[in-house]
Structures are given as structure tokens and as C-alpha cells.
C-alpha positions in Angstrom: 98.2 178.4 136.0 99.4 175.2 137.7 98.1 173.4 140.7 100.4 172.4 143.6 99.8 171.0 147.0 100.9 173.5 149.7 100.9 172.2 153.3 98.3 169.7 152.3 96.0 172.1 150.5 95.7 172.4 146.7 96.5 175.8 145.4 96.7 177.4 142.0 99.7 179.5 141.2 101.2 181.2 138.2 103.3 179.0 135.9 106.9 179.9 136.4 106.6 180.6 140.1 109.5 179.9 142.4 109.7 178.7 146.0 110.5 182.3 146.9 107.4 183.5 145.1 105.3 181.1 147.2 106.8 182.3 150.4 105.9 185.8 149.5 102.3 184.9 148.6 101.8 183.2 152.0 103.6 186.0 153.9 106.5 183.8 155.1 109.4 185.4 153.1 110.7 187.2 156.2 110.3 184.2 158.6 112.7 181.4 159.4 111.1 178.5 157.7 112.2 175.2 156.2 110.9 174.4 152.7 110.5 170.9 151.3 109.5 170.2 147.6 108.7 166.7 146.7 110.6 165.4 149.8 113.7 167.5 148.9 114.9 170.3 151.1 115.2 173.7 149.3 117.9 175.7 151.0 117.4 179.4 151.3 120.0 180.3 148.7 118.2 178.2 146.1 114.6 179.4 146.8 114.7 182.0 144.0 115.8 179.5 141.4 113.7 176.5 142.2 110.7 176.5 139.8 107.5 174.8 140.9 105.7 172.4 138.6 102.3 171.0 138.2 101.4 168.6 141.1 104.5 169.5 143.2 104.1 168.8 146.9 105.3 171.8 148.9 105.7 171.9 152.7 106.6 175.1 154.5 107.6 174.4 158.1 107.8 177.1 160.8 110.1 176.9 163.8 108.3 177.2 167.1 110.1 177.8 170.4 108.8 176.4 173.6 109.7 174.3 176.5 
């Protein structure tokens, strides 16, 4: 297990987890979200190949419509 910070909260995940895995864990894999890891945008086509590491800072941002 490794510890990451996900949206400001520490979370333990399996070593070898990808960004795509995290989106599945939090139920956001079907949503339109932006993902940032250590201040770097992770584009949708790369989410399955970006491995998360100990102490990574991950932000998952949802789009909200309004006016």
C-alpha cells in the first residue's frame, strides 16, 4: 500500500494503481473530470498508464454548469 493525497485527504491505495484506478474507486470513471497529479494535468488518454507513487498529490476536478 502507498499513501497519496486525493483532493486534500490522505488515502491509502494499492501500489501500482493508476489514475484510471483511482477514478474507478471514487466512482468518477464515467464523469467528465480533470485530473491533476503533482500540478501536472493527466489527459484522458494517459489515465490508464500514469502510475501513482507514494506522496503524490492528486486533484480530481468536476465540471459544474450554472449561471
